[in-house]
N, C-alpha and C positions, 0 to 999 in steps of 0.2 A: 551751639555746640551740642552734639548728640549725647549728652550726659545728664543724669538727673541732678536736681538742685543739691547743693552741699556735698557733692561727690568727692571732692579732692581736698587734701590737707594743704596743698600748695599748688599754685598756678604760676607758671613762669613763661615769659615771652622775652626772647632776646632778639631785638630788632625785627619783630614780626607783627604784633598787634598794631603797631604804629601805622601800618599800611592798610588797615581796614578802612573801607570807604565810609561806613557809618560808625564813627568813633564812639558815640553814645551807646549804640547797641553793643559794640564790642566790649566796652567797659561794663555794661550791664551783664553781659555773659560771663565775664571774668568773676564778677561778684556772685552771680547766680550759682556757679559751679564750685565756689570756694566755701567750705564749711565755716561756721562761726568759730573764731579763734585761729583759723587757717591763715596762710600768708599768700600774698601776691607779690611777685617780683617782676618788674618790667625794666628792660634796658632799651633806651631809645636815643637816637642821635639828637644832639642839641640844636635848637634854632640858632642861626647866626654863626655857626662854626664851619669848619672846612667841608663837612658832608653837605651842609645846606648850600654852600657855594657850588659843590660838585653837582648836586641835584638840579640846581638852578641852571647850570651850564647845559646839562643834558636836556632839560625842559625847553630851553631856547631853541635847541636844534630839533627837538621832537615836534614842536609847533602844535601841541595838543593843549586843550584846556586844562587848567590846574584842577586838582581834586577839590571836592567841596570843603574839606578842611585839611590843612597841612599835616602830613605825617609827623612833622617836627614838633607839633603841639605836645606830643608825648614826652618831649625833652624839656618842657617848660613846667616847673613845679606848679605854677598858678593854674595852668591848663589841666594838669593831671589832678590837681585838687578838685577842679570842677568835674572831671570825668569820674574819679574814683572816691573822692573825699566823703561822699554821703554813705558809703558802705565800708570804708577802710580807714583806720588810723594810719597816716602815711608819714614816711621819712624819706629823705632824698639825699643822694650822694652823687655829685658830679665827678667825672673822671675823663681820662684821655686814653685812647687806644692808639698806639703807634703802629702804622703799617709800613713795612720795609719792602722796597722793590729796587731792583738794580738800576732801572732807567725808565724814562718815559716810554721807550719802545716795549720794554718788558711788561710794564703795567697796562699798556694798551692791549697787548696780546692776552694778558691775564683777564682783563675785563671783557673783551669781546669774545673770549672763549667761555666764560662762566658766569658773568653778571647779567642776568636776564634782561633787565631794561636796556642796558647798553648793547648787548648782543643783538636784541631785536631791532633796536634803532639802527645800528650799523648795517644790518641785513636789508633794511628797506630804503636806505638813502641812495640817491644816485651818486656817481663818483665824485662830482664837485662838492656836493653837500657832505659826503663822507670825509673828504679831505679837509673841509672847513671844521667839522667836528673834531677830527684828529688834531688839527692845528691848535684849536682852542684847548683841548684836553692836554696836549703836550705843554702848552704855555702854563696852564693851571698847575701841572705837576712839576714843572721846572722851579716853581716857587719853593718846593720842598727838597730841592737838590742839596745834598751834603757831599763831602769828599768820598763817602762810602756808597752813595746811591741816593735813593729817595727815602725820606722819612716823613710820611704823611701823618700828621697829628690830627686825630679825629675825636672831637669832644662829644661826650655822651652824658646821659643822666640815668642813674639807677634809682628806681622807686621801689620801696619795700613797704607793704601795708599789711596790717593785721585786720582780718574781717571782724566787724562788729557783730 
């Protein structure tokens, strides 16, 4: 990051730093720019939850190699301790974010309009592969059907640390 050491009182990442290719370097940068006594706060999707299933489904259709380290590692306290524990005193709080959508059709339109990875994947698939992706995503989302529409429960972890 283009900032001097100990530049910030607080460093926040909401479902962002988890996607850095080099997780150790990203963690080192969070520590570097946070002043002693400052705080880091990271929100990340939890491994094994609904978002992990969603990402896995997209990855199967993308047919690309997995990243060197799973972004979901930032949602596992033991992994975050490995990444940040040397520089921060850490506390963890799991949570659930509820996403509400009217239907599988509506969430498909929403994702392909604005969620970069799915938008890009949909744009490059041939019609048969796109139909297969759509069918799998519809089946995945029907699991979250309620009388009022879709209620997708997404598990996450918040990490708060005080810089040593």
